[in-house]
N, C-alpha and C positions, 0 to 999 in steps of 0.2 A: 778346638784339637783338630777337628774334621777339616774346617778350610785348609789349615798349615800343612795337613797328608793327602787332602783328596784329590792330589795328581799323581800319591806314590802310594807303594804300600803301609800300612798302620795298623797294630795291635793294640785294642781298646780293651783293659780289661777293669770293669769293674763289680765290687764286692760290695752288696746292698750289707744296710744296718738293718733292714725293715727284717720282719719276721722274726724276730728274735728277741727277748727282752733286753734291755724294758721295755722294746714294744713304743717307740719313741713317735709319737703318728704329729704330724701340724694340726693345727685348729680345722682347717678349712677340712681336712678327712675323719674328724672325729666325728662319731657317731651316723656316718656314711652307711656303713652294714649293718645287716642284723644280727653281723656274728661277734657282735663287739668291738673290744678294741685290737684283740687280733686279725678281725676280717678290715676293718678299718687300715691296719698297717698293712695288709694284704693288697687293697686297694691302691691305695698309697703309693706300693711298690709296681703295682700296675702302671699307674698312671707317670711314673719316673721311666719304666722301661718302655714306655709306650711314644715319650717324649723321646726318649734315643733313636728309636725306628724311624721317628716323622723328621729328624735331624739329617739318618741318613737317607733318608726316599728323598728329601728336596734337594740335599747333594747330587741327588744321580747316581747314588753308590748303592740302590738297592741291590742287584743285579749281581754287584761286583764285592756284596761283604757278607761273610758265612759269618752266622749268630748262632751262636750256640748255650745255652742258661738251663743253670741246672743249679741244683742244693748240693752243699757240703756231708748233711745229715738227716734224716728223720724228724719229725717235731719230737719237740721235749716234753715228754709226759707229767715230767716231775714240776715244771713250772705252771704254780696257779697260784692265784689272790685269790682269799676267798674260795666262792667258789668255780669261780671264773678259772677257765683252762688258758694260760698264755704261750703255748709251745708249737701249736696244731695239733694236728691227727694222722694217724697211719694208719686209719680204716683197717682192712684185716690181718695187716702184720703186725708180728707180735714184736715186743720191746718199743725204743727210740731210741734219742739222740743219744751220746755214751756210751752206747753198747754198740761195739764192736763185730758181734756173731748173728745177733738176730735181727730178721729183715727189716721191722720198723724203726731200726737206728743207719741203715746201708743202702736200703733199696729207695730210689726216689728218681723221678721221671727228667728229661733231657728232653729238651725243646731246641731243633734248631730250624732256622729258616735261612734258604739260600736260592732265592727265584729264579728263574731260568735255568739251574743247575740240578736239584733237588725237588724231587716231582713233592708237591704240596700232599697233607693228609695221609701219607703213609705209615702206620704205625710197622715202630719195630719191640718184636718183642725179643729183643738179645741182652743180657748182660755186656756192659761196655762197664768205663770206669772215667774218673776224672783224670786219671794218668793218662788218659787216649788224648789229654788235649793238646799236651808237647808235641808227638810224635803228629797229629796232626796238622798244627800249627806250622811244624818242621815241612811237614808236606805241600800244605798250599802253599810256602814261600818256597818251593823249588831246593829243598835243602833237602839233608841226608841226616839223620841221628847219629849221635857218634858209631864207632865201630867197636870202639877198646872195651866196651861194657853192657852189661846186658839192659836194656833200656824196658822195663816191664809194661808200659803203653803201646796199643797198636792206631795207627792211623786209623779214622772214625770215614775214610771217601768211600773204600771199597763196599764196608755193607751200607753207608747211606744212599749209594749210587748204585746199590742191585749188583753189582758184580759178584759180588759174593754173598752166600744166604749165613754167613754163622759168625759170630765173633771171634774174631782172634784168639781170646779167651777162655782157652780150656780150662785150667783149673785160676778163681780167684783166693787171694790167703786174706784173710777177716782180719785185723789185728784190732786190739782193744789196748793205746798207745803203743809200747814196745812189746806184749804180749797176744801170742797168736790165741786167737778165741774158736776161730770156725774157717771152714775150705772147702769150697764149692769146687763140684766137677760135672762138666756139661758134658753128657755120655754122646758122642757125635752120631755116631751110631743108629743109638733109639731112642736121642732127643731128650733123655732122662737128664733132670737135672736133683744132683744127691749132695746134701749139706752136711757136715759132718760136724759140732760142736765137740772142741775139747775141755772150754772153759765157759759157765753162763755164770751171768750175775745171781745175789741172793736179790731176789725181789721183798722188800716191804713195803704192805704187809704182801705175803706168799702169793695170793690168788689176784695181786692187784696189777701184773705186769710190768712194775716199776719200782724205783727204788725209792719211795715218798721220805722214809725215816731217815736216809743221808744226804736226801735231796738230789743226786745224780747219782749214778754206778761206779762203783769201783772194779777197775781192769785186774786186780791182783789182791792176795792176800786172802781175810776169813772173809770178805764179801763176794766172795768168787765160789761155786763146787765145778771141780774139777771133775770129768767125765772119763773113768777107761775102763772099759771102751766110749767111745766116744757117744755121745747123742747123733742117731742118724734121720735123717729125712727126706723123702723124695719131692723133692718145692715144685716137679711138674705136676704130682695130685696132691699133695697138701700145702702150698702157698705159706699160709697163717701156722706151722709149724708147730703143729695141734698133736700130732699122731706120731710120736718116735717109733723106729720100727727094731724088729728084734730079729734072729734067725727062723723065730716061729714065724712070724709075719711076714719077711722077705727074704726069701732061702737065697736069694740068690748074694 
């Protein structure tokens, strides 16, 4: 692929099977990690990404290639075999894969590399979206996004290059399937990030933070609780979504 296209623009999309159940890991990587089969799978994915980057470097395309590495959802909490967790870990964030509202299901890191254009070692604490890939690629290719419809994504380049300080996403709507579960508002003047939950999954058991009884959380029906008024959190102070606000605790 690289050899055929190295003298002209190309788009390479790689969707890895790794860090996803059933955690198919080749013999070479089994037992390599201290973190069981999941860790082995992470190490094999790391090796595969390394091979791709090495090929780009070897062809002299390093400074001409924009690389964006991300995941489409947080770790799956329900994926277990015996006592071994098979689906990753979401740190301080509540919930996981299959939950359209809680941070653990939707908040993932994005890693970008473009030597010579983007400064190394920069950390940007701004919300972006996988919907931003499309306008970013169009921007890089010198094109223009269609003007006859609303495009939900925003090009990442101004944010990555530091020409703007804030993401183009003032509001982000978080769906579980076709159902709106939550929405966040990044209040630009104060920097506060508010998040309202209209529906949340019913955890089984209740205190587990996951839907072990069903195997994955549903998006509608008797498996969700509807909130009126919505559950409201200040993510800038409470990223774990542990303390819903009320008119008494947050007059604003």
